[in-house]
GUDREN-303947 format. One record per atom (N, C-alpha, C): x, y, z; atom name; residue number from 1. Coordinates in nm, 3 decimals, always signed. Example, Ala and Ser with C-alpha at 12.3 -4.5 7.8 and 13.67 -1.06 7.14 Angstrom:
2
       c1       c2       c3  site  pos
   +1.319   -0.569   +0.780     N    1
   +1.230   -0.450   +0.780    CA    1
   +1.320   -0.330   +0.780     C    1
   +1.285   -0.225   +0.708     N    2
   +1.367   -0.106   +0.714    CA    2
   +1.290   +0.003   +0.787     C    2
// end
This chain:
208
       c1       c2       c3  site  pos
   +0.069   -0.073   -0.157     N    1
   +0.078   +0.014   -0.273    CA    1
   -0.028   -0.030   -0.375     C    1
   -0.093   +0.068   -0.434     N    2
   -0.190   +0.037   -0.538    CA    2
   -0.154   +0.108   -0.667     C    2
   -0.157   +0.034   -0.778     N    3
   -0.135   +0.093   -0.909    CA    3
   -0.270   +0.140   -0.963     C    3
   -0.274   +0.264   -1.011     N    4
   -0.398   +0.323   -1.062    CA    4
   -0.372   +0.378   -1.202     C    4
   -0.477   +0.396   -1.282     N    5
   -0.459   +0.451   -1.417    CA    5
   -0.397   +0.591   -1.412     C    5
   -0.309   +0.618   -1.506     N    6
   -0.251   +0.751   -1.517    CA    6
   -0.364   +0.850   -1.544     C    6
   -0.367   +0.957   -1.467     N    7
   -0.482   +1.049   -1.474    CA    7
   -0.500   +1.113   -1.611     C    7
   -0.391   +1.127   -1.687     N    8
   -0.402   +1.191   -1.819    CA    8
   -0.450   +1.094   -1.926     C    8
   -0.461   +0.964   -1.891     N    9
   -0.503   +0.866   -1.992    CA    9
   -0.634   +0.797   -1.956     C    9
   -0.708   +0.854   -1.863     N   10
   -0.831   +0.790   -1.816    CA   10
   -0.944   +0.810   -1.918     C   10
   -1.021   +0.703   -1.940     N   11
   -1.140   +0.709   -2.026    CA   11
   -1.253   +0.635   -1.954     C   11
   -1.376   +0.669   -1.990     N   12
   -1.491   +0.602   -1.929    CA   12
   -1.579   +0.545   -2.040     C   12
   -1.660   +0.443   -2.003     N   13
   -1.750   +0.384   -2.101    CA   13
   -1.885   +0.455   -2.099     C   13
   -1.982   +0.399   -2.170     N   14
   -2.113   +0.462   -2.182    CA   14
   -2.189   +0.472   -2.052     C   14
   -2.150   +0.391   -1.952     N   15
   -2.214   +0.395   -1.821    CA   15
   -2.129   +0.470   -1.718     C   15
   -2.031   +0.546   -1.770     N   16
   -1.942   +0.629   -1.688    CA   16
   -1.857   +0.545   -1.592     C   16
   -1.824   +0.423   -1.634     N   17
   -1.734   +0.339   -1.557    CA   17
   -1.593   +0.352   -1.614     C   17
   -1.495   +0.348   -1.525     N   18
   -1.357   +0.364   -1.566    CA   18
   -1.313   +0.252   -1.658     C   18
   -1.254   +0.286   -1.773     N   19
   -1.200   +0.185   -1.865    CA   19
   -1.052   +0.167   -1.833     C   19
   -1.018   +0.050   -1.778     N   20
   -0.882   +0.023   -1.734    CA   20
   -0.796   -0.039   -1.844     C   20
   -0.859   -0.105   -1.940     N   21
   -0.784   -0.172   -2.045    CA   21
   -0.703   -0.072   -2.127     C   21
   -0.574   -0.097   -2.137     N   22
   -0.488   -0.012   -2.218    CA   22
   -0.442   +0.115   -2.149     C   22
   -0.492   +0.144   -2.030     N   23
   -0.451   +0.266   -1.960    CA   23
   -0.313   +0.248   -1.898     C   23
   -0.232   +0.353   -1.900     N   24
   -0.104   +0.348   -1.831    CA   24
   -0.127   +0.345   -1.681     C   24
   -0.028   +0.296   -1.607     N   25
   -0.042   +0.284   -1.462    CA   25
   +0.062   +0.366   -1.389     C   25
   +0.023   +0.415   -1.273     N   26
   +0.114   +0.487   -1.184    CA   26
   +0.078   +0.446   -1.041     C   26
   +0.169   +0.470   -0.949     N   27
   +0.137   +0.442   -0.809    CA   27
   +0.043   +0.549   -0.754     C   27
   -0.053   +0.506   -0.677     N   28
   -0.147   +0.599   -0.613    CA   28
   -0.070   +0.697   -0.524     C   28
   -0.102   +0.824   -0.535     N   29
   -0.026   +0.928   -0.464    CA   29
   -0.028   +0.907   -0.313     C   29
   -0.142   +0.873   -0.257     N   30
   -0.150   +0.853   -0.112    CA   30
   -0.065   +0.733   -0.068     C   30
   -0.055   +0.631   -0.152     N   31
   +0.028   +0.516   -0.120    CA   31
   +0.176   +0.552   -0.127     C   31
   +0.213   +0.640   -0.219     N   32
   +0.350   +0.689   -0.223    CA   32
   +0.384   +0.762   -0.093     C   32
   +0.289   +0.837   -0.042     N   33
   +0.311   +0.906   +0.087    CA   33
   +0.332   +0.805   +0.199     C   33
   +0.255   +0.697   +0.197     N   34
   +0.270   +0.593   +0.299    CA   34
   +0.409   +0.530   +0.293     C   34
   +0.457   +0.503   +0.173     N   35
   +0.590   +0.444   +0.158    CA   35
   +0.698   +0.540   +0.208     C   35
   +0.690   +0.665   +0.170     N   36
   +0.791   +0.762   +0.213    CA   36
   +0.790   +0.778   +0.366     C   36
   +0.671   +0.779   +0.425     N   37
   +0.663   +0.789   +0.572    CA   37
   +0.731   +0.670   +0.638     C   37
   +0.711   +0.551   +0.582     N   38
   +0.774   +0.431   +0.637    CA   38
   +0.926   +0.437   +0.623     C   38
   +0.974   +0.485   +0.508     N   39
   +1.118   +0.495   +0.487    CA   39
   +1.180   +0.594   +0.583     C   39
   +1.115   +0.706   +0.606     N   40
   +1.168   +0.805   +0.701    CA   40
   +1.166   +0.753   +0.843     C   40
   +1.062   +0.680   +0.877     N   41
   +1.047   +0.632   +1.014    CA   41
   +1.153   +0.526   +1.046     C   41
   +1.180   +0.437   +0.952     N   42
   +1.281   +0.333   +0.977    CA   42
   +1.422   +0.390   +0.967     C   42
   +1.447   +0.474   +0.866     N   43
   +1.574   +0.544   +0.851    CA   43
   +1.693   +0.451   +0.872     C   43
   +1.691   +0.337   +0.806     N   44
   +1.801   +0.243   +0.815    CA   44
   +1.798   +0.150   +0.934     C   44
   +1.699   +0.167   +1.023     N   45
   +1.692   +0.083   +1.143    CA   45
   +1.584   -0.025   +1.132     C   45
   +1.543   -0.054   +1.012     N   46
   +1.441   -0.157   +0.990    CA   46
   +1.426   -0.178   +0.841     C   46
   +1.343   -0.272   +0.803     N   47
   +1.321   -0.299   +0.662    CA   47
   +1.177   -0.270   +0.624     C   47
   +1.160   -0.198   +0.515     N   48
   +1.028   -0.166   +0.464    CA   48
   +0.995   -0.264   +0.351     C   48
   +0.881   -0.329   +0.363     N   49
   +0.833   -0.419   +0.259    CA   49
   +0.719   -0.352   +0.184     C   49
   +0.728   -0.349   +0.052     N   50
   +0.617   -0.296   -0.028    CA   50
   +0.535   -0.414   -0.081     C   50
   +0.405   -0.401   -0.068     N   51
   +0.313   -0.509   -0.106    CA   51
   +0.203   -0.452   -0.194     C   51
   +0.179   -0.517   -0.306     N   52
   +0.069   -0.474   -0.393    CA   52
   -0.003   -0.596   -0.447     C   52
   -0.120   -0.571   -0.501     N   53
   -0.202   -0.677   -0.559    CA   53
   -0.245   -0.632   -0.698     C   53
   -0.222   -0.716   -0.798     N   54
   -0.257   -0.677   -0.933    CA   54
   -0.196   -0.770   -1.036     C   54
   -0.191   -0.728   -1.162     N   55
   -0.138   -0.813   -1.269    CA   55
   +0.013   -0.832   -1.258     C   55
   +0.062   -0.936   -1.326     N   56
   +0.204   -0.970   -1.320    CA   56
   +0.294   -0.858   -1.369     C   56
   +0.242   -0.771   -1.457     N   57
   +0.324   -0.664   -1.512    CA   57
   +0.365   -0.561   -1.407     C   57
   +0.311   -0.569   -1.287     N   58
   +0.349   -0.475   -1.181    CA   58
   +0.482   -0.512   -1.117     C   58
   +0.541   -0.625   -1.155     N   59
   +0.669   -0.663   -1.096    CA   59
   +0.778   -0.559   -1.125     C   59
   +0.779   -0.507   -1.246     N   60
   +0.882   -0.408   -1.280    CA   60
   +0.865   -0.277   -1.202     C   60
   +0.744   -0.219   -1.197     N   61
   +0.727   -0.099   -1.113    CA   61
   +0.759   -0.124   -0.966     C   61
   +0.730   -0.245   -0.917     N   62
   +0.765   -0.278   -0.779    CA   62
   +0.915   -0.276   -0.759     C   62
   +0.988   -0.326   -0.857     N   63
   +1.134   -0.325   -0.850    CA   63
   +1.187   -0.182   -0.840     C   63
   +1.119   -0.089   -0.905     N   64
   +1.160   +0.052   -0.897    CA   64
   +1.144   +0.105   -0.755     C   64
   +1.047   +0.053   -0.681     N   65
   +1.031   +0.096   -0.542    CA   65
   +1.143   +0.044   -0.454     C   65
   +1.202   -0.069   -0.492     N   66
   +1.322   -0.117   -0.422    CA   66
   +1.435   -0.017   -0.442     C   66
   +1.444   +0.040   -0.561     N   67
   +1.548   +0.139   -0.589    CA   67
   +1.526   +0.267   -0.509     C   67
   +1.403   +0.291   -0.467     N   68
   +1.373   +0.412   -0.390    CA   68
   +1.389   +0.391   -0.239     C   68
   +1.423   +0.270   -0.198     N   69
   +1.452   +0.250   -0.056    CA   69
   +1.388   +0.131   +0.011     C   69
   +1.287   +0.072   -0.051     N   70
   +1.223   -0.046   +0.010    CA   70
   +1.323   -0.162   +0.012     C   70
   +1.310   -0.248   +0.113     N   71
   +1.402   -0.360   +0.124    CA   71
   +1.347   -0.490   +0.071     C   71
   +1.217   -0.495   +0.049     N   72
   +1.152   -0.618   +0.003    CA   72
   +1.029   -0.579   -0.077     C   72
   +1.001   -0.652   -0.184     N   73
   +0.885   -0.622   -0.268    CA   73
   +0.807   -0.751   -0.294     C   73
   +0.676   -0.745   -0.272     N   74
   +0.591   -0.863   -0.285    CA   74
   +0.470   -0.828   -0.371     C   74
   +0.441   -0.913   -0.468     N   75
   +0.328   -0.895   -0.558    CA   75
   +0.229   -1.010   -0.542     C   75
   +0.105   -0.977   -0.506     N   76
   -0.002   -1.076   -0.505    CA   76
   -0.067   -1.071   -0.643     C   76
   -0.059   -1.180   -0.715     N   77
   -0.118   -1.181   -0.849    CA   77
   -0.179   -1.317   -0.879     C   77
   -0.302   -1.315   -0.926     N   78
   -0.375   -1.438   -0.955    CA   78
   -0.498   -1.402   -1.036     C   78
   -0.527   -1.477   -1.140     N   79
   -0.644   -1.448   -1.224    CA   79
   -0.773   -1.456   -1.143     C   79
   -0.772   -1.536   -1.036     N   80
   -0.891   -1.546   -0.951    CA   80
   -0.925   -1.413   -0.884     C   80
   -0.824   -1.325   -0.871     N   81
   -0.845   -1.200   -0.800    CA   81
   -0.879   -1.083   -0.890     C   81
   -0.888   -1.108   -1.020     N   82
   -0.922   -1.000   -1.113    CA   82
   -1.060   -0.945   -1.078     C   82
   -1.069   -0.815   -1.062     N   83
   -1.196   -0.752   -1.029    CA   83
   -1.239   -0.767   -0.885     C   83
   -1.145   -0.801   -0.796     N   84
   -1.179   -0.818   -0.655    CA   84
   -1.234   -0.689   -0.595     C   84
   -1.336   -0.701   -0.509     N   85
   -1.390   -0.583   -0.441    CA   85
   -1.300   -0.548   -0.323     C   85
   -1.335   -0.443   -0.251     N   86
   -1.247   -0.397   -0.141    CA   86
   -1.237   -0.500   -0.030     C   86
   -1.344   -0.572   -0.004     N   87
   -1.341   -0.673   +0.103    CA   87
   -1.246   -0.786   +0.067     C   87
   -1.254   -0.834   -0.057     N   88
   -1.164   -0.941   -0.101    CA   88
   -1.020   -0.892   -0.107     C   88
   -1.001   -0.768   -0.148     N   89
   -0.866   -0.710   -0.151    CA   89
   -0.807   -0.705   -0.012     C   89
   -0.884   -0.657   +0.085     N   90
   -0.836   -0.649   +0.223    CA   90
   -0.806   -0.788   +0.277     C   90
   -0.889   -0.886   +0.242     N   91
   -0.867   -1.023   +0.289    CA   91
   -0.734   -1.076   +0.236     C   91
   -0.707   -1.052   +0.108     N   92
   -0.582   -1.099   +0.048    CA   92
   -0.461   -1.028   +0.109     C   92
   -0.471   -0.898   +0.129     N   93
   -0.361   -0.823   +0.189    CA   93
   -0.335   -0.869   +0.332     C   93
   -0.440   -0.896   +0.407     N   94
   -0.425   -0.943   +0.544    CA   94
   -0.358   -1.080   +0.547     C   94
   -0.399   -1.168   +0.456     N   95
   -0.338   -1.301   +0.449    CA   95
   -0.190   -1.291   +0.414     C   95
   -0.157   -1.200   +0.323     N   96
   -0.017   -1.181   +0.285    CA   96
   +0.064   -1.125   +0.402     C   96
   +0.008   -1.028   +0.472     N   97
   +0.079   -0.969   +0.587    CA   97
   +0.110   -1.075   +0.691     C   97
   +0.016   -1.163   +0.716     N   98
   +0.039   -1.269   +0.814    CA   98
   +0.141   -1.370   +0.764     C   98
   +0.140   -1.398   +0.636     N   99
   +0.234   -1.495   +0.579    CA   99
   +0.377   -1.442   +0.577     C   99
   +0.392   -1.312   +0.556     N  100
   +0.525   -1.254   +0.544    CA  100
   +0.597   -1.239   +0.677     C  100
   +0.528   -1.256   +0.788     N  101
   +0.594   -1.253   +0.917    CA  101
   +0.559   -1.131   +1.000     C  101
   +0.620   -1.123   +1.118     N  102
   +0.589   -1.016   +1.214    CA  102
   +0.618   -0.878   +1.154     C  102
   +0.535   -0.782   +1.191     N  103
   +0.553   -0.643   +1.144    CA  103
   +0.518   -0.547   +1.257     C  103
   +0.572   -0.427   +1.249     N  104
   +0.542   -0.323   +1.348    CA  104
   +0.416   -0.246   +1.311     C  104
   +0.400   -0.220   +1.182     N  105
   +0.285   -0.142   +1.136    CA  105
   +0.264   -0.166   +0.987     C  105
   +0.142   -0.144   +0.942     N  106
   +0.110   -0.148   +0.800    CA  106
   +0.067   -0.008   +0.758     C  106
   +0.137   +0.050   +0.663     N  107
   +0.106   +0.183   +0.613    CA  107
   +0.042   +0.170   +0.474     C  107
   -0.061   +0.250   +0.449     N  108
   -0.127   +0.250   +0.318    CA  108
   -0.183   +0.388   +0.291     C  108
   -0.225   +0.410   +0.168     N  109
   -0.291   +0.536   +0.135    CA  109
   -0.433   +0.537   +0.188     C  109
   -0.484   +0.656   +0.219     N  110
   -0.618   +0.663   +0.276    CA  110
   -0.726   +0.624   +0.174     C  110
   -0.700   +0.650   +0.046     N  111
   -0.792   +0.608   -0.059    CA  111
   -0.721   +0.618   -0.193     C  111
   -0.776   +0.550   -0.292     N  112
   -0.716   +0.549   -0.425    CA  112
   -0.792   +0.643   -0.518     C  112
   -0.720   +0.705   -0.610     N  113
   -0.783   +0.805   -0.696    CA  113
   -0.877   +0.741   -0.798     C  113
   -0.867   +0.608   -0.819     N  114
   -0.955   +0.545   -0.917    CA  114
   -1.085   +0.492   -0.858     C  114
   -1.095   +0.491   -0.725     N  115
   -1.216   +0.440   -0.663    CA  115
   -1.274   +0.532   -0.557     C  115
   -1.184   +0.599   -0.483     N  116
   -1.224   +0.696   -0.380    CA  116
   -1.310   +0.634   -0.270     C  116
   -1.302   +0.501   -0.250     N  117
   -1.386   +0.442   -0.145    CA  117
   -1.325   +0.460   -0.007     C  117
   -1.193   +0.448   +0.004     N  118
   -1.127   +0.460   +0.134    CA  118
   -1.161   +0.346   +0.228     C  118
   -1.206   +0.232   +0.175     N  119
   -1.252   +0.123   +0.260    CA  119
   -1.143   +0.024   +0.300     C  119
   -1.042   +0.008   +0.217     N  120
   -0.945   -0.100   +0.239    CA  120
   -0.869   -0.086   +0.371     C  120
   -0.820   +0.032   +0.412     N  121
   -0.747   +0.038   +0.539    CA  121
   -0.828   -0.013   +0.658     C  121
   -0.953   +0.031   +0.668     N  122
   -1.038   -0.013   +0.778    CA  122
   -1.070   -0.161   +0.771     C  122
   -1.095   -0.212   +0.651     N  123
   -1.124   -0.354   +0.635    CA  123
   -1.000   -0.439   +0.663     C  123
   -0.884   -0.388   +0.627     N  124
   -0.759   -0.457   +0.657    CA  124
   -0.738   -0.464   +0.808     C  124
   -0.763   -0.354   +0.876     N  125
   -0.750   -0.351   +1.022    CA  125
   -0.846   -0.450   +1.087     C  125
   -0.969   -0.456   +1.037     N  126
   -1.067   -0.548   +1.093    CA  126
   -1.025   -0.693   +1.070     C  126
   -0.970   -0.723   +0.953     N  127
   -0.928   -0.859   +0.922    CA  127
   -0.813   -0.904   +1.012     C  127
   -0.727   -0.810   +1.051     N  128
   -0.612   -0.843   +1.133    CA  128
   -0.636   -0.819   +1.281     C  128
   -0.751   -0.760   +1.315     N  129
   -0.780   -0.731   +1.454    CA  129
   -0.691   -0.623   +1.513     C  129
   -0.658   -0.522   +1.432     N  130
   -0.570   -0.414   +1.475    CA  130
   -0.640   -0.279   +1.468     C  130
   -0.593   -0.181   +1.547     N  131
   -0.649   -0.046   +1.537    CA  131
   -0.604   +0.020   +1.408     C  131
   -0.680   +0.120   +1.364     N  132
   -0.648   +0.192   +1.241    CA  132
   -0.658   +0.342   +1.266     C  132
   -0.555   +0.416   +1.227     N  133
   -0.556   +0.562   +1.232    CA  133
   -0.558   +0.612   +1.089     C  133
   -0.658   +0.690   +1.053     N  134
   -0.678   +0.726   +0.913    CA  134
   -0.644   +0.872   +0.883     C  134
   -0.619   +0.898   +0.754     N  135
   -0.596   +1.033   +0.700    CA  135
   -0.482   +1.105   +0.771     C  135
   -0.374   +1.033   +0.797     N  136
   -0.259   +1.088   +0.871    CA  136
   -0.175   +1.176   +0.779     C  136
   -0.131   +1.290   +0.833     N  137
   -0.048   +1.383   +0.757    CA  137
   +0.096   +1.385   +0.807     C  137
   +0.119   +1.343   +0.932     N  138
   +0.256   +1.337   +0.984    CA  138
   +0.264   +1.230   +1.091     C  138
   +0.385   +1.173   +1.104     N  139
   +0.406   +1.066   +1.202    CA  139
   +0.550   +1.072   +1.250     C  139
   +0.571   +1.043   +1.378     N  140
   +0.706   +1.038   +1.434    CA  140
   +0.706   +0.945   +1.554     C  140
   +0.825   +0.898   +1.589     N  141
   +0.840   +0.812   +1.705    CA  141
   +0.868   +0.896   +1.829     C  141
   +0.814   +0.851   +1.941     N  142
   +0.845   +0.912   +2.071    CA  142
   +0.853   +0.797   +2.171     C  142
   +0.975   +0.754   +2.199     N  143
   +0.992   +0.637   +2.282    CA  143
   +0.938   +0.514   +2.211     C  143
   +0.849   +0.442   +2.276     N  144
   +0.788   +0.323   +2.216    CA  144
   +0.652   +0.354   +2.153     C  144
   +0.616   +0.480   +2.146     N  145
   +0.488   +0.522   +2.090    CA  145
   +0.508   +0.593   +1.956     C  145
   +0.402   +0.600   +1.881     N  146
   +0.399   +0.679   +1.759    CA  146
   +0.310   +0.800   +1.782     C  146
   +0.356   +0.917   +1.741     N  147
   +0.277   +1.039   +1.749    CA  147
   +0.228   +1.070   +1.607     C  147
   +0.097   +1.075   +1.592     N  148
   +0.038   +1.094   +1.460    CA  148
   -0.053   +1.216   +1.458     C  148
   -0.049   +1.289   +1.349     N  149
   -0.141   +1.401   +1.328    CA  149
   -0.225   +1.371   +1.204     C  149
   -0.356   +1.387   +1.218     N  150
   -0.442   +1.356   +1.105    CA  150
   -0.543   +1.469   +1.083     C  150
   -0.585   +1.481   +0.959     N  151
   -0.676   +1.588   +0.919    CA  151
   -0.821   +1.546   +0.943     C  151
   -0.894   +1.630   +1.016     N  152
   -1.037   +1.612   +1.037    CA  152
   -1.111   +1.731   +0.978     C  152
   -1.242   +1.722   +0.969     N  153
   -1.319   +1.833   +0.912    CA  153
   -1.304   +1.959   +0.994     C  153
   -1.290   +1.944   +1.126     N  154
   -1.283   +2.060   +1.214    CA  154
   -1.140   +2.106   +1.242     C  154
   -1.041   +2.037   +1.185     N  155
   -0.903   +2.077   +1.210    CA  155
   -0.810   +1.957   +1.210     C  155
   -0.703   +1.967   +1.289     N  156
   -0.602   +1.862   +1.296    CA  156
   -0.604   +1.799   +1.434     C  156
   -0.604   +1.667   +1.438     N  157
   -0.601   +1.593   +1.564    CA  157
   -0.465   +1.526   +1.578     C  157
   -0.404   +1.539   +1.695     N  158
   -0.278   +1.472   +1.724    CA  158
   -0.302   +1.368   +1.832     C  158
   -0.252   +1.249   +1.810     N  159
   -0.273   +1.141   +1.906    CA  159
   -0.151   +1.050   +1.909     C  159
   -0.144   +0.965   +2.012     N  160
   -0.036   +0.868   +2.019    CA  160
   -0.094   +0.728   +2.011     C  160
   -0.015   +0.638   +1.956     N  161
   -0.062   +0.501   +1.937    CA  161
   +0.056   +0.405   +1.954     C  161
   +0.022   +0.283   +1.990     N  162
   +0.123   +0.179   +2.005    CA  162
   +0.118   +0.084   +1.887     C  162
   +0.231   +0.025   +1.854     N  163
   +0.236   -0.076   +1.750    CA  163
   +0.197   -0.212   +1.809     C  163
   +0.145   -0.302   +1.723     N  164
   +0.120   -0.287   +1.579    CA  164
   -0.012   -0.217   +1.550     C  164
   -0.021   -0.156   +1.436     N  165
   -0.142   -0.085   +1.395    CA  165
   -0.142   -0.063   +1.244     C  165
   -0.255   -0.017   +1.194     N  166
   -0.268   +0.021   +1.053    CA  166
   -0.275   +0.173   +1.047     C  166
   -0.200   +0.233   +0.955     N  167
   -0.203   +0.379   +0.938    CA  167
   -0.229   +0.409   +0.791     C  167
   -0.331   +0.490   +0.765     N  168
   -0.356   +0.534   +0.627    CA  168
   -0.318   +0.682   +0.615     C  168
   -0.247   +0.714   +0.508     N  169
   -0.191   +0.848   +0.490    CA  169
   -0.266   +0.928   +0.384     C  169
   -0.274   +1.058   +0.409     N  170
   -0.334   +1.150   +0.313    CA  170
   -0.241   +1.168   +0.194     C  170
   -0.298   +1.194   +0.079     N  171
   -0.218   +1.218   -0.041    CA  171
   -0.130   +1.342   -0.022     C  171
   -0.009   +1.336   -0.076     N  172
   +0.087   +1.446   -0.075    CA  172
   +0.142   +1.478   +0.064     C  172
   +0.114   +1.395   +0.164     N  173
   +0.167   +1.423   +0.297    CA  173
   +0.318   +1.399   +0.304     C  173
   +0.367   +1.302   +0.228     N  174
   +0.509   +1.272   +0.223    CA  174
   +0.549   +1.242   +0.078     C  174
   +0.598   +1.341   +0.004     N  175
   +0.638   +1.315   -0.135    CA  175
   +0.746   +1.207   -0.141     C  175
   +0.728   +1.110   -0.229     N  176
   +0.819   +0.996   -0.237    CA  176
   +0.952   +1.037   -0.300     C  176
   +1.060   +0.995   -0.236     N  177
   +1.195   +1.025   -0.284    CA  177
   +1.224   +0.960   -0.420     C  177
   +1.325   +1.012   -0.487     N  178
   +1.369   +0.953   -0.613    CA  178
   +1.465   +0.837   -0.585     C  178
   +1.487   +0.757   -0.686     N  179
   +1.581   +0.645   -0.672    CA  179
   +1.724   +0.698   -0.679     C  179
   +1.812   +0.637   -0.600     N  180
   +1.954   +0.670   -0.602    CA  180
   +2.035   +0.559   -0.668     C  180
   +2.162   +0.585   -0.692     N  181
   +2.249   +0.487   -0.758    CA  181
   +2.258   +0.359   -0.676     C  181
   +2.281   +0.372   -0.545     N  182
   +2.292   +0.253   -0.461    CA  182
   +2.161   +0.175   -0.459     C  182
   +2.050   +0.249   -0.456     N  183
   +1.920   +0.183   -0.457    CA  183
   +1.897   +0.106   -0.586     C  183
   +1.938   +0.163   -0.698     N  184
   +1.923   +0.095   -0.826    CA  184
   +2.004   -0.034   -0.830     C  184
   +2.124   -0.029   -0.775     N  185
   +2.208   -0.149   -0.771    CA  185
   +2.144   -0.256   -0.683     C  185
   +2.091   -0.214   -0.569     N  186
   +2.026   -0.308   -0.478    CA  186
   +1.902   -0.370   -0.543     C  186
   +1.828   -0.289   -0.615     N  187
   +1.705   -0.338   -0.679    CA  187
   +1.736   -0.446   -0.782     C  187
   +1.848   -0.432   -0.853     N  188
   +1.885   -0.532   -0.954    CA  188
   +1.916   -0.668   -0.891     C  188
   +1.955   -0.666   -0.763     N  189
   +1.993   -0.790   -0.694    CA  189
   +1.879   -0.847   -0.610     C  189
   +1.767   -0.776   -0.603     N  190
   +1.657   -0.818   -0.515    CA  190
   +1.535   -0.854   -0.599     C  190
   +1.502   -0.982   -0.609     N  191
   +1.386   -1.022   -0.690    CA  191
   +1.254   -0.984   -0.622     C  191
   +1.154   -0.958   -0.703     N  192
   +1.019   -0.935   -0.653    CA  192
   +0.956   -1.070   -0.621     C  192
   +0.903   -1.085   -0.502     N  193
   +0.841   -1.210   -0.460    CA  193
   +0.696   -1.215   -0.510     C  193
   +0.652   -1.333   -0.552     N  194
   +0.518   -1.352   -0.607    CA  194
   +0.437   -1.441   -0.514     C  194
   +0.314   -1.399   -0.484     N  195
   +0.221   -1.478   -0.406    CA  195
   +0.092   -1.497   -0.485     C  195
   +0.037   -1.617   -0.484     N  196
   -0.090   -1.646   -0.549    CA  196
   -0.197   -1.672   -0.444     C  196
   -0.319   -1.689   -0.489     N  197
   -0.428   -1.720   -0.396    CA  197
   -0.399   -1.849   -0.321     C  197
   -0.344   -1.948   -0.390     N  198
   -0.310   -2.075   -0.325    CA  198
   -0.204   -2.054   -0.217     C  198
   -0.106   -1.970   -0.245     N  199
   -0.001   -1.942   -0.147    CA  199
   -0.061   -1.882   -0.019     C  199
   -0.169   -1.805   -0.035     N  200
   -0.231   -1.737   +0.077    CA  200
   -0.342   -1.819   +0.141     C  200
   -0.367   -1.938   +0.087     N  201
   -0.472   -2.023   +0.143    CA  201
   -0.612   -1.972   +0.118     C  201
   -0.630   -1.899   +0.008     N  202
   -0.761   -1.841   -0.024    CA  202
   -0.835   -1.926   -0.127     C  202
   -0.961   -1.947   -0.105     N  203
   -1.045   -2.021   -0.200    CA  203
   -1.092   -1.927   -0.310     C  203
   -1.139   -1.980   -0.424     N  204
   -1.192   -1.894   -0.529    CA  204
   -1.304   -1.803   -0.480     C  204
   -1.387   -1.853   -0.387     N  205
   -1.497   -1.772   -0.334    CA  205
   -1.446   -1.654   -0.253     C  205
   -1.329   -1.667   -0.194     N  206
   -1.273   -1.560   -0.112    CA  206
   -1.196   -1.457   -0.194     C  206
   -1.179   -1.483   -0.322     N  207
   -1.097   -1.396   -0.406    CA  207
   -1.176   -1.292   -0.484     C  207
   -1.310   -1.310   -0.494     N  208
   -1.388   -1.222   -0.581    CA  208
   -1.461   -1.114   -0.507     C  208
// end
């Protein structure tokens, strides 16, 4: 999950660079789709972990995602990582994924509205040595395989893939559900876990 500036509060400087200081934050729409897809796919038969990287103030928004159905929330936060590029971000996410234990798949948004690079999913897959299916609009299980449909310039491609893998989702493909009463109660009892660069075994040179 990536937190991005609220679109109605975005400002730019004299060089047309995004001014992040003081801007409100929201979850990236494509990442919300990834979370909802994971929640639907597990449907009570597994645990969804939400992972983000950013300032300590993201702990509260992460807790809200626990109320929406996630079973675990993890925040990577360290001053060494401020301003990290996509390669460093992918490296940190990969290190966290390996530290948190075995997983079936990693779901993420295809790109963030504040950068539009779309590089992190592929770089994350490369760091972990896993295949990546991008720009997915729908996903379902069929036996031990996943059936995915993704948007291409010439139309829609449907393919099957085996776990583990990385899947990046198109924005608005799966609108994220609202929090329920039971989810809110669970969120109050589930602390957000914090990871630093040292926890991930990353040097200062690997964080920037």
